[in-house]
N, C-alpha and C positions, 0 to 999 in steps of 0.2 A: 504494500500500500504506500510506503514512503517513496518508492521509486516512481510511482504514478504522480505523486505530489511534486517531485523534483522536475519531472518532465513538463508538467503544467506550468510551473514557475518559469522554466526556461522558455517555453513557448510564449508565455505572457511577456517576458522581457524582450524577446525578439519582436513581438508585435508592437510593443511600445517604442522600440528603436525604429522600426519600420514606419510607424505613425509619425515620429519626429522627423524622419527623412522626408516624408510626404509634405509635412507642414513647412519645413525650413529648407527643403531641397532647392527651391528656386532662388534662394538667397546665396547659395554657394556658386560662385561665378564659373568655375571650370567644369562642373558636372554637366554632361551632355553636350559639351562643346570642345571635345578633345580632338587633336589631330587624328585623322583616320575615320572620323564620323562622316557619313555621307549626307550631304544636303543638296538638293536640287530645287531651284526656284524658277518657275517660268511665269508667264503672264497669268494664266488661270489655273496653275498647278504648283503644288509644293510637296516635296517628298523628303523625309528625314529618317535616316536609319543610323542609330548610334553604335556602330560596329565596335569601336575601341572601348566605349563605355560598357557595352555588354560583356566584352572579354574581361575587363578589369573587375566588374561585378561578379562574374563567374569565378574568377580566381580568388577573390576575397571570400565569397560564400563557401567555396570548396575548402579553403584554409580553416574557416570557422567550424565547418562541419567535421573536418578532420581532427581538429583539436578536441571537439566535444566527443568524438567517437573514441578517443584515446582514454578518456576518463571513465 
């Protein structure tokens, strides 16, 4: 039963961190505007795909999950 409680606490902390990122993410100037991100703007069309940002997010999340799996 204590293991379930620990998992719920960790999930709650991760959700709180994710919520803070959503609230304050637009105030961090370099997030989403890294070199390698694809942005195409035409007269009636705009397309944005954050390739580099996705790769960095994947690496960070993989490291965090790897650290938690070791405990």
